[in-house]
MIBAVO-143127 format. One record per residue: x, y, z of N, C-alpha, C in turn. Coordinates in Angstrom, 3 decimals. Each point is the difference from the previous one (the first is absolute). Layout:
+----------+----------+----------+----------+----------+----------+----------+----------+----------+
|     n_px |     n_py |     n_pz |    ca_px |    ca_py |    ca_pz |     c_px |     c_py |     c_pz |
+----------+----------+----------+----------+----------+----------+----------+----------+----------+
|        X |        Y |        Z |        X |        Y |        Z |        X |        Y |        Z |
...
+----------+----------+----------+----------+----------+----------+----------+----------+----------+
//
This chain:
+----------+----------+----------+----------+----------+----------+----------+----------+----------+
|     n_px |     n_py |     n_pz |    ca_px |    ca_py |    ca_pz |     c_px |     c_py |     c_pz |
+----------+----------+----------+----------+----------+----------+----------+----------+----------+
|    0.914 |   -1.083 |    0.023 |   -0.766 |    1.214 |   -0.068 |    0.825 |    1.196 |    0.081 |
|   -0.425 |    1.025 |   -1.000 |    0.860 |    0.989 |   -0.078 |   -0.303 |    0.964 |    1.531 |
|    1.303 |    0.856 |    0.311 |   -0.080 |    0.434 |    1.081 |    0.699 |    1.682 |   -0.727 |
|   -1.259 |    0.730 |   -0.069 |    0.318 |    1.238 |   -0.375 |    0.522 |    1.195 |    0.982 |
|    1.220 |    0.390 |   -0.376 |    0.889 |    1.275 |    0.805 |   -0.439 |    1.200 |   -0.797 |
|   -0.691 |    0.617 |    0.597 |   -0.426 |    1.643 |   -0.437 |    1.436 |    0.794 |    0.177 |
|    0.668 |    0.494 |   -0.928 |    1.044 |    0.727 |    0.155 |   -0.098 |    1.651 |   -0.165 |
|    0.364 |    0.773 |    1.160 |   -0.415 |    1.410 |   -0.058 |    1.294 |    0.606 |   -0.602 |
|    0.019 |    0.036 |   -1.188 |    1.132 |    0.498 |   -0.824 |   -0.545 |    0.144 |   -1.653 |
|    0.237 |    1.064 |   -0.212 |    0.063 |    0.447 |   -1.731 |    1.077 |   -0.229 |   -0.654 |
|    1.298 |   -0.717 |    0.639 |    1.059 |   -0.152 |   -0.613 |    0.252 |   -1.216 |   -0.829 |
|   -0.108 |    0.062 |   -1.269 |   -0.066 |   -1.067 |   -0.618 |    1.615 |   -0.855 |   -0.064 |
|    0.553 |    0.658 |    0.373 |    1.744 |   -0.716 |    0.073 |   -0.025 |   -0.772 |    1.685 |
|   -0.754 |    0.486 |    0.786 |   -0.123 |   -0.735 |    1.123 |   -0.802 |   -1.404 |    0.149 |
|   -1.155 |    0.754 |   -1.033 |   -1.002 |   -1.563 |    0.155 |    0.774 |   -0.890 |   -1.044 |
|    0.775 |    0.327 |   -1.052 |    0.513 |   -0.939 |   -0.560 |    0.753 |   -0.752 |    0.845 |
|    0.851 |    0.364 |    0.812 |    1.240 |   -0.449 |    0.726 |   -0.854 |   -0.960 |    0.940 |
|   -1.084 |    0.422 |    0.612 |   -0.720 |   -0.819 |    1.207 |   -0.680 |   -1.478 |   -0.992 |
|   -0.174 |    0.223 |   -1.057 |   -1.272 |   -0.998 |   -0.920 |    1.483 |   -1.002 |   -0.291 |
|    1.083 |    0.310 |   -0.200 |    1.046 |   -0.857 |   -0.711 |    0.310 |   -1.032 |    1.213 |
|   -0.169 |    0.449 |    1.137 |    0.449 |   -0.926 |    1.205 |   -1.364 |   -0.427 |    0.816 |
|   -1.111 |    0.080 |   -0.401 |   -1.067 |   -0.541 |    0.462 |   -0.365 |   -1.462 |   -0.334 |
|   -0.319 |   -0.717 |    0.869 |   -0.375 |   -1.233 |   -0.525 |   -1.379 |   -0.465 |   -0.049 |
|   -0.499 |   -1.191 |   -0.729 |   -1.190 |   -0.175 |   -0.111 |   -0.240 |   -0.228 |    1.624 |
|   -1.271 |    0.063 |    0.582 |   -1.214 |    0.597 |   -0.701 |   -0.243 |    1.391 |    0.442 |
|    1.214 |    0.692 |   -0.031 |   -0.260 |    1.621 |    0.393 |    0.050 |    0.734 |   -1.330 |
|   -0.846 |    1.262 |    0.075 |   -0.199 |    0.814 |   -1.450 |    0.120 |    1.375 |    0.847 |
|    0.565 |    0.830 |   -0.939 |    0.038 |    1.210 |    0.537 |   -1.035 |    0.936 |   -1.004 |
|   -0.877 |    0.900 |    0.869 |   -0.773 |    0.741 |   -0.836 |    0.293 |    1.733 |    0.777 |
|    0.360 |    0.579 |   -1.031 |    0.569 |    1.433 |   -0.065 |   -1.272 |    0.825 |    0.306 |
|    0.339 |    1.484 |    0.642 |   -0.878 |    1.050 |    0.125 |   -0.637 |    0.255 |   -1.641 |
|    0.930 |   -0.089 |   -0.941 |   -0.484 |    0.530 |   -1.222 |   -0.948 |   -1.031 |   -0.746 |
|    0.303 |   -1.231 |    0.587 |   -0.850 |   -1.135 |   -0.490 |   -1.522 |   -0.100 |    0.719 |
|   -0.153 |    0.858 |    1.024 |   -1.124 |    0.142 |    0.814 |   -0.699 |    1.240 |   -0.139 |
|    0.505 |    0.720 |   -0.827 |   -0.525 |    1.310 |   -0.530 |    0.227 |    1.022 |    0.857 |
|    1.168 |    0.073 |    0.879 |    0.400 |    1.193 |    0.805 |    1.165 |    0.745 |   -0.329 |
|   -0.112 |    1.167 |   -0.575 |    1.428 |    0.667 |   -0.731 |   -0.013 |    1.436 |    1.163 |
|   -0.691 |   -0.083 |    1.066 |    0.633 |    1.073 |    0.648 |    1.248 |   -0.286 |    1.088 |
|    0.838 |    1.417 |   -0.163 |    1.289 |   -0.492 |    0.936 |   -0.390 |   -0.218 |    1.453 |
|    0.480 |   -1.080 |    0.525 |    0.053 |   -0.124 |    1.559 |    1.177 |    1.069 |    0.761 |
|   -0.689 |    0.842 |    0.624 |    1.153 |    0.797 |    0.581 |    0.828 |   -0.709 |    1.147 |
|    1.258 |    0.170 |   -0.046 |    0.969 |   -0.849 |    0.761 |    0.254 |    1.009 |    1.199 |
|   -0.494 |    0.076 |    0.936 |    0.143 |    1.163 |    1.174 |    0.873 |   -0.585 |    1.054 |
|    0.337 |   -1.298 |    0.132 |    0.873 |   -0.321 |    0.886 |    1.237 |    0.312 |    0.116 |
|    0.750 |   -0.366 |    1.219 |    1.289 |    0.531 |    0.087 |    0.929 |   -1.320 |    0.058 |
|   -0.423 |   -0.855 |   -0.229 |    0.768 |   -1.718 |   -0.145 |   -0.599 |   -0.591 |   -1.127 |
|    0.803 |   -0.885 |   -0.360 |   -0.618 |   -1.023 |   -1.127 |   -0.887 |   -0.715 |    0.379 |
|   -0.051 |   -0.481 |    1.322 |   -1.437 |   -0.689 |    0.687 |   -1.109 |    0.649 |   -0.190 |
|    0.120 |    1.182 |    0.504 |   -1.157 |    0.837 |   -0.068 |   -0.640 |    0.292 |   -1.504 |
|    1.010 |    0.247 |   -0.911 |   -0.527 |    0.355 |   -1.355 |   -0.467 |   -1.539 |   -0.299 |
|    0.469 |   -0.808 |   -0.073 |   -0.353 |   -1.436 |   -0.487 |   -1.326 |   -0.339 |    0.593 |
|   -0.374 |    0.419 |    1.374 |   -1.166 |   -0.560 |    0.488 |   -1.225 |    1.266 |   -0.578 |
|    0.521 |    0.993 |   -0.018 |   -1.169 |    1.059 |   -0.628 |   -0.438 |   -0.452 |   -1.461 |
|    0.670 |   -0.593 |   -0.665 |   -0.246 |   -0.331 |   -1.258 |   -1.188 |   -1.272 |   -0.046 |
|    0.918 |   -1.028 |    0.927 |   -0.753 |   -1.357 |   -0.049 |   -1.431 |    0.553 |    0.730 |
|   -0.086 |    0.727 |    0.853 |   -1.238 |    0.188 |    0.850 |   -0.831 |    0.749 |   -0.984 |
|   -0.110 |    0.831 |   -0.618 |   -0.292 |    0.609 |   -1.305 |   -0.899 |   -0.888 |   -0.685 |
|    0.931 |   -0.913 |   -0.609 |   -0.747 |   -0.825 |   -0.980 |   -1.084 |   -1.259 |    0.925 |
|    0.486 |   -0.184 |    1.132 |   -0.722 |   -0.891 |    1.033 |   -1.490 |    0.441 |    0.260 |
|    0.426 |    1.264 |    0.081 |   -1.681 |    0.719 |    0.368 |   -0.876 |   -0.138 |   -0.839 |
|    0.781 |   -0.012 |   -1.557 |   -0.958 |   -0.157 |   -1.353 |   -0.296 |   -1.518 |   -0.487 |
|    0.533 |   -0.773 |    0.593 |    0.067 |   -1.397 |   -0.388 |   -0.492 |   -1.164 |    0.902 |
|    0.423 |    0.525 |    1.202 |    0.115 |   -1.210 |    1.060 |    0.622 |   -1.225 |   -0.102 |
|    0.846 |    0.231 |   -1.335 |    0.743 |   -1.446 |    0.002 |    1.498 |    0.125 |    0.622 |
|    0.800 |   -0.888 |   -0.585 |    1.416 |   -0.101 |    0.647 |    0.865 |    1.161 |   -0.944 |
|    0.287 |    0.767 |    0.740 |    0.579 |    1.351 |   -0.681 |    1.444 |    0.161 |    0.666 |
|    0.843 |    0.202 |   -1.139 |    1.401 |    0.315 |    0.370 |    0.403 |    1.038 |   -0.768 |
|    1.134 |    0.812 |    0.519 |    0.545 |    1.061 |   -0.478 |    1.337 |    0.007 |    0.360 |
|    1.117 |    0.598 |   -0.710 |    1.330 |    0.132 |    0.594 |    0.600 |    1.486 |   -0.021 |
|    0.728 |    0.242 |    0.555 |    0.820 |    1.229 |    0.067 |    1.255 |   -0.124 |    0.022 |
|    0.826 |    0.391 |   -0.771 |    1.540 |   -0.219 |   -0.207 |    0.655 |    1.038 |    0.116 |
|    1.577 |   -0.160 |    0.450 |    0.707 |    1.274 |    0.147 |    1.674 |   -0.234 |   -0.189 |
|    0.673 |    0.591 |   -0.510 |    1.414 |    0.036 |    0.026 |    0.492 |    0.747 |    1.232 |
|    0.510 |   -0.741 |    0.814 |    0.757 |    0.572 |    1.254 |    1.602 |   -0.051 |   -0.085 |
|    0.267 |    1.104 |    0.064 |    1.747 |    0.511 |   -0.048 |    0.496 |    0.314 |    0.935 |
|    1.001 |   -0.762 |    0.588 |    0.528 |    0.042 |    1.278 |    0.739 |    1.529 |    0.156 |
|    0.609 |    0.525 |   -0.751 |    0.735 |    1.190 |    0.011 |   -0.994 |    1.361 |    0.124 |
|   -1.214 |   -0.317 |   -0.372 |   -1.081 |    0.620 |    0.124 |   -1.096 |   -0.138 |    1.013 |
|    0.412 |   -0.735 |    1.025 |   -0.749 |   -0.275 |    1.075 |   -1.289 |   -0.658 |   -0.335 |
|   -0.120 |   -0.807 |   -0.930 |   -0.935 |   -1.054 |   -0.577 |   -0.986 |    0.693 |   -1.002 |
|    0.281 |    1.221 |   -0.437 |   -0.570 |    0.817 |   -0.806 |    0.273 |   -0.567 |   -1.391 |
|   -0.700 |   -0.062 |   -1.083 |   -1.286 |    0.772 |   -0.056 |   -1.209 |   -0.625 |    0.447 |
|    0.216 |   -1.384 |    0.219 |   -0.905 |   -0.927 |    0.847 |   -1.434 |    0.169 |   -0.438 |
|   -0.775 |    0.196 |    0.997 |   -1.791 |    0.190 |   -0.296 |   -0.257 |    1.361 |   -1.015 |
|    1.151 |    0.801 |   -0.563 |   -0.120 |    0.979 |   -0.713 |    0.208 |   -0.448 |   -1.424 |
|    0.632 |   -1.097 |   -0.018 |    0.877 |   -0.487 |   -1.119 |   -0.711 |    0.566 |   -1.508 |
|   -1.393 |   -0.152 |   -0.286 |   -0.486 |    0.374 |   -1.000 |   -0.097 |    1.450 |   -0.408 |
|    0.392 |    0.793 |    1.367 |   -0.504 |    1.282 |   -0.093 |    1.444 |    0.762 |    0.384 |
|    1.128 |   -0.411 |   -0.215 |    1.262 |    0.399 |    0.620 |    0.392 |    1.286 |   -0.725 |
|   -0.217 |    0.028 |   -1.191 |    0.521 |    1.145 |   -0.868 |   -1.223 |    1.219 |    0.082 |
|   -0.953 |   -0.343 |    0.876 |   -1.066 |    0.949 |   -0.060 |   -1.221 |   -0.444 |   -0.483 |
|   -1.349 |    0.806 |   -0.326 |   -1.199 |   -0.460 |   -0.358 |   -0.413 |    0.794 |   -0.801 |
|   -0.718 |   -0.469 |   -1.252 |    0.402 |   -1.085 |   -0.602 |    1.277 |   -0.373 |   -0.321 |
|    0.459 |   -1.251 |   -0.212 |    1.268 |   -0.355 |   -0.643 |   -0.046 |   -1.370 |   -0.592 |
|    1.244 |   -0.501 |   -0.390 |    0.013 |   -1.200 |   -0.958 |    1.236 |   -0.787 |    0.539 |
|    0.183 |   -1.229 |   -0.458 |    0.986 |   -1.121 |    0.354 |    1.616 |    0.763 |   -0.124 |
|   -0.075 |    0.892 |   -1.071 |    1.118 |    0.278 |   -0.703 |    0.803 |    1.509 |    1.268 |
|   -1.370 |    0.659 |   -0.274 |    0.566 |    1.191 |    1.209 |    0.367 |   -0.051 |    1.234 |
|   -0.615 |   -1.501 |    0.484 |    0.064 |   -0.314 |    1.402 |    1.729 |   -0.507 |    0.179 |
|    0.368 |   -0.944 |   -1.258 |    1.410 |   -0.453 |    0.030 |    0.862 |    1.031 |   -0.200 |
|   -0.247 |    1.176 |   -0.843 |    0.920 |    0.862 |   -0.420 |    0.216 |    0.776 |    1.660 |
|   -1.012 |    0.280 |    0.650 |   -0.052 |    0.841 |    1.246 |    0.813 |   -0.787 |    0.946 |
|   -0.242 |   -1.200 |   -0.002 |    0.697 |   -1.045 |    1.116 |    1.533 |   -0.097 |   -0.390 |
|    0.182 |   -0.106 |   -1.238 |    1.551 |    0.096 |   -0.634 |    0.660 |    1.121 |    0.674 |
|   -0.697 |    1.247 |   -0.040 |    0.693 |    1.481 |    0.531 |    0.024 |   -0.402 |    1.356 |
|   -0.952 |   -0.420 |    0.800 |    0.227 |   -0.158 |    1.675 |    1.205 |   -0.897 |    0.142 |
|    0.070 |   -1.033 |   -0.820 |    1.329 |   -1.010 |    0.638 |    1.067 |    0.340 |   -0.800 |
|    0.445 |    1.306 |    0.008 |    1.306 |    0.275 |   -0.553 |    0.816 |   -0.058 |    1.296 |
|    1.070 |   -0.649 |   -0.243 |    1.086 |   -0.263 |    1.041 |   -0.625 |   -0.836 |    1.153 |
|   -1.032 |   -0.746 |    0.065 |   -0.229 |   -0.712 |    1.118 |   -0.024 |   -1.467 |   -0.182 |
|   -0.017 |   -0.663 |    0.945 |   -0.130 |   -1.553 |   -0.122 |   -1.175 |   -0.538 |   -0.798 |
|   -0.041 |   -1.079 |   -0.554 |   -1.169 |   -0.397 |   -0.942 |   -0.854 |   -0.842 |    0.254 |
|    0.441 |   -0.554 |    1.230 |   -1.157 |   -1.059 |    0.816 |   -1.414 |    0.300 |   -0.341 |
|   -0.856 |   -0.948 |   -0.612 |   -1.397 |    0.310 |    0.349 |   -0.638 |   -1.360 |    0.134 |
|   -1.447 |    0.150 |    0.213 |   -0.579 |   -1.275 |   -0.558 |   -1.598 |    0.622 |   -0.067 |
|   -0.547 |   -1.435 |   -0.790 |   -1.269 |    0.362 |   -0.430 |   -0.968 |   -0.861 |    1.059 |
|   -1.132 |    0.749 |    0.447 |   -0.722 |   -0.429 |    1.076 |   -1.835 |   -0.019 |   -0.441 |
|   -0.270 |   -1.360 |   -0.076 |   -1.452 |    0.041 |   -0.704 |   -0.970 |   -0.416 |    1.456 |
|   -1.149 |    0.509 |    0.391 |   -0.685 |   -0.397 |    0.946 |   -1.416 |   -0.297 |   -0.944 |
|   -0.523 |   -1.236 |    0.244 |   -1.428 |   -0.219 |   -0.330 |   -1.147 |   -0.053 |    0.835 |
|   -0.717 |    0.728 |    0.112 |   -1.563 |    0.159 |    1.080 |   -0.783 |   -1.125 |   -0.902 |
|   -0.509 |   -0.767 |    0.953 |   -1.061 |   -1.079 |   -0.241 |   -1.144 |    0.275 |    0.908 |
|   -1.156 |    0.195 |   -0.659 |   -0.954 |   -0.075 |    0.856 |   -1.182 |   -0.706 |   -0.529 |
|   -0.513 |   -1.179 |    1.144 |   -0.591 |   -1.194 |   -0.410 |   -1.308 |    0.461 |   -0.071 |
|   -1.080 |   -0.875 |   -0.419 |   -1.426 |    0.413 |   -0.076 |   -0.474 |    0.115 |    1.414 |
|    0.640 |   -0.732 |    1.268 |   -0.480 |    0.062 |    1.045 |    0.281 |    1.464 |    0.681 |
|    0.552 |    1.118 |   -0.806 |    0.693 |    1.117 |    0.374 |    1.423 |   -0.061 |    0.805 |
|    0.522 |   -1.206 |    0.164 |    1.256 |   -0.068 |    0.693 |    1.195 |    0.558 |   -0.554 |
|    0.830 |    0.550 |    0.093 |    1.288 |    0.671 |   -0.808 |    1.247 |   -0.857 |    0.427 |
|    0.835 |   -0.194 |   -0.943 |    1.224 |   -0.674 |    0.114 |    0.878 |    0.709 |   -0.945 |
|    1.269 |    0.079 |    0.392 |    1.164 |    0.633 |   -0.866 |    1.213 |   -1.055 |   -0.157 |
|    0.488 |    0.100 |   -1.432 |    1.056 |   -0.866 |   -0.114 |    1.199 |    1.198 |   -0.993 |
|    1.135 |   -0.527 |    0.523 |    1.308 |    0.976 |   -0.352 |    1.186 |   -0.811 |   -1.007 |
|    0.397 |    0.637 |   -0.842 |    1.252 |   -0.535 |   -0.723 |    0.937 |    1.177 |    0.008 |
|    1.130 |   -0.392 |    0.246 |    1.257 |    0.646 |   -0.083 |    1.189 |   -0.459 |   -1.004 |
|    0.607 |    0.937 |   -0.787 |    1.085 |   -0.419 |   -0.629 |    1.152 |    0.956 |    0.103 |
|    1.148 |   -0.257 |    0.308 |    1.061 |    0.904 |    0.265 |    1.036 |    0.065 |   -1.258 |
|    0.213 |    1.139 |   -0.218 |    1.212 |    0.094 |   -1.083 |    0.371 |    1.680 |   -0.093 |
|    0.372 |    0.344 |   -0.805 |    0.712 |    1.376 |   -0.196 |   -0.575 |    0.866 |   -1.065 |
|    0.167 |    1.213 |   -0.193 |   -0.524 |    0.816 |   -0.982 |    1.157 |    0.166 |   -1.198 |
|    0.002 |   -0.229 |   -1.389 |    0.316 |    0.120 |   -1.059 |    0.663 |    1.761 |    0.064 |
|    1.340 |    0.335 |   -0.674 |    0.259 |    1.200 |   -0.224 |   -0.763 |    0.886 |   -1.029 |
|   -0.789 |   -0.688 |   -0.879 |   -0.877 |    0.140 |   -1.084 |   -0.961 |   -0.361 |   -0.093 |
|   -1.179 |    0.498 |   -0.941 |   -0.905 |   -1.326 |   -0.333 |    0.356 |   -0.794 |   -1.038 |
|   -0.406 |   -1.193 |    0.221 |    0.342 |   -1.116 |   -0.974 |   -0.993 |   -1.053 |    0.020 |
|   -0.583 |   -0.082 |   -1.375 |   -0.789 |   -0.816 |   -0.340 |   -1.420 |    0.362 |   -0.262 |
|   -0.814 |   -0.682 |   -0.562 |   -1.277 |    0.616 |   -0.279 |   -1.187 |   -0.884 |    0.215 |
|    0.337 |   -1.054 |    0.820 |   -0.984 |   -0.961 |    0.578 |   -0.601 |    0.462 |    1.414 |
|   -1.113 |   -0.524 |    0.486 |   -0.502 |    0.466 |    1.314 |   -0.666 |    1.346 |   -0.063 |
|   -0.139 |    0.432 |    1.341 |   -0.797 |    1.558 |    0.171 |    0.734 |    0.360 |    1.136 |
|   -0.151 |    1.408 |    0.512 |    0.340 |    0.490 |    1.058 |    1.519 |    0.300 |   -0.077 |
|    0.515 |   -0.430 |    1.396 |    1.534 |   -0.185 |   -0.212 |    0.924 |   -0.932 |   -0.577 |
|   -0.712 |   -1.053 |   -0.701 |    0.746 |   -1.200 |   -0.241 |    1.235 |    0.245 |   -1.140 |
|   -0.016 |    1.107 |   -0.693 |    1.366 |    0.249 |   -0.703 |    0.771 |    0.262 |    0.749 |
|   -0.063 |    0.476 |    1.212 |    1.262 |    0.428 |    1.081 |    0.350 |   -0.935 |    1.125 |
|   -0.790 |   -0.919 |    0.066 |    0.291 |   -1.217 |    1.055 |    0.701 |   -1.069 |   -0.350 |
|    1.105 |   -0.602 |    0.851 |    0.665 |   -1.091 |   -0.501 |   -0.200 |   -0.740 |    1.308 |
|   -0.965 |   -1.167 |    0.015 |    0.032 |   -0.891 |    0.949 |    1.181 |   -0.396 |    0.222 |
|    0.103 |   -0.623 |    1.500 |    1.107 |   -0.601 |    0.230 |    0.176 |   -1.470 |   -0.621 |
|    1.450 |   -0.628 |   -0.472 |    0.166 |   -0.834 |   -0.852 |    0.015 |    0.261 |   -1.289 |
|   -0.037 |    1.388 |   -0.432 |   -0.211 |    0.082 |   -1.605 |    0.929 |    1.260 |    0.070 |
|    0.179 |   -0.007 |   -1.412 |    0.742 |    1.638 |   -0.575 |   -0.954 |    0.759 |   -0.869 |
|   -1.161 |   -0.495 |   -0.411 |   -0.838 |    0.633 |   -0.856 |   -1.307 |    0.281 |    0.939 |
|   -0.380 |    1.203 |   -0.550 |   -1.233 |    0.752 |    1.142 |   -1.314 |   -1.103 |   -0.746 |
|   -1.044 |    0.307 |    0.655 |   -1.190 |   -0.634 |   -0.205 |   -0.493 |    0.573 |   -1.492 |
|    0.328 |    1.011 |   -0.251 |   -0.354 |    0.647 |   -1.510 |    0.531 |   -0.788 |   -1.164 |
|    1.580 |   -0.560 |    0.682 |    0.412 |   -0.838 |   -0.976 |   -0.238 |   -1.504 |   -0.266 |
|   -0.237 |   -0.502 |    1.199 |   -0.349 |   -1.573 |    0.295 |   -1.325 |   -0.094 |   -0.953 |
|    0.161 |   -1.401 |   -0.425 |   -1.124 |   -0.594 |   -0.574 |   -1.146 |    0.280 |    1.045 |
|   -1.186 |    0.086 |   -0.537 |   -1.287 |    0.345 |    0.864 |   -0.254 |   -1.350 |    0.889 |
|    0.164 |   -1.125 |   -0.594 |   -0.143 |   -1.217 |    0.933 |    0.920 |   -0.284 |    0.990 |
|    1.376 |    0.499 |   -0.102 |    0.794 |    0.069 |    1.035 |   -0.259 |    1.019 |    0.914 |
|   -0.355 |    1.084 |   -0.246 |   -0.242 |    0.961 |    1.058 |   -1.485 |   -0.418 |    0.733 |
|   -1.036 |   -0.576 |   -0.563 |   -1.177 |   -0.577 |    0.512 |    0.740 |   -0.766 |    1.243 |
|    1.051 |   -1.140 |   -0.468 |    0.254 |   -1.101 |    0.926 |    0.684 |    0.358 |    1.172 |
|    0.308 |    1.625 |    0.181 |    0.770 |    0.401 |    0.786 |   -0.549 |    1.162 |    0.814 |
|   -0.970 |    0.188 |   -0.423 |   -0.311 |    1.666 |    0.268 |   -1.137 |    0.197 |    1.513 |
|    0.203 |    1.088 |    0.567 |   -0.736 |    0.000 |    1.095 |   -1.431 |   -0.243 |    0.200 |
|   -0.840 |    0.291 |   -1.212 |   -1.121 |   -0.283 |   -0.193 |   -0.315 |   -1.079 |   -0.035 |
|    0.620 |   -0.859 |   -0.659 |   -0.099 |   -1.853 |   -0.166 |    0.020 |   -0.517 |    1.479 |
|    1.113 |    0.451 |    0.692 |    0.496 |   -0.423 |    1.261 |   -1.490 |    0.173 |    0.916 |
|   -0.432 |    1.169 |   -0.208 |   -1.362 |    0.518 |    0.848 |   -1.170 |   -0.989 |   -0.231 |
|   -0.352 |   -0.112 |   -1.615 |   -1.014 |   -0.723 |   -0.754 |    0.245 |   -1.564 |    0.835 |
|    1.063 |   -0.304 |   -0.271 |    0.269 |   -1.567 |    0.467 |   -0.431 |   -0.247 |    1.361 |
|    0.372 |    1.024 |    0.971 |   -0.089 |    0.117 |    1.235 |   -2.031 |    0.067 |    0.540 |
|   -0.282 |    0.582 |   -0.775 |   -1.480 |    0.072 |    0.019 |   -0.943 |   -1.401 |   -0.594 |
|    0.640 |   -0.321 |   -1.103 |   -0.432 |   -1.312 |   -0.318 |   -0.062 |   -1.161 |    0.868 |
|    1.182 |    0.102 |    0.552 |    0.175 |   -1.184 |    1.033 |   -0.959 |    0.057 |    1.078 |
|   -0.140 |    1.100 |    0.476 |   -1.171 |    0.583 |    1.141 |   -1.472 |   -0.482 |   -0.743 |
|   -0.367 |    0.504 |   -1.235 |   -1.142 |   -0.362 |   -0.363 |   -0.662 |   -1.163 |   -0.251 |
|    1.206 |   -0.985 |   -0.375 |    0.015 |   -1.361 |   -0.316 |   -0.573 |   -0.603 |    1.042 |
|    0.775 |    0.380 |    1.539 |   -0.452 |   -0.730 |    1.095 |   -1.256 |    0.534 |    0.428 |
|   -0.447 |    1.031 |   -0.528 |   -1.617 |    0.315 |    0.603 |   -0.771 |   -0.929 |   -0.984 |
|    0.146 |   -0.635 |   -0.699 |   -1.092 |   -0.813 |   -1.103 |   -0.422 |   -1.087 |    0.676 |
+----------+----------+----------+----------+----------+----------+----------+----------+----------+
//
């Protein structure tokens, strides 16, 4: 029997990453597929808060099993920034390239250790909430490299590699990514609930 996960995101790249690792019997249904095109305002101060705001928004409309993620690039030399502000680091409105260029300017002369962190909020049909985290450490490249992925992928070199997520084959990125780690933790939990 199919288990529908309602995904509170309009980001097709995120949906594709999740679908690529979802086993049967899970299926992902996005905001757009439900006919919701409004922006969900992320007013939280942490990844956990923003993920829950989005998942709860969708739960109130569907009553189903709803999930949402929030991800951030956390740079040690910048005290964990951009973190929860990763998508808006260069200001609002902004885009991936502007954010990466702004970050590179901030990083001049600083150590380049960084990590990607994803938090998935899951609201079950009984309204209980659960959180799942994925983290991958690495460092920042000196310049934008590669055209795969989105966000800061062309700047982030995961531990054990010399290429950025933007240069690595998307299948390799999926197998190592912070989002995949969080999804797998969530799936283990949901499988136990069945």
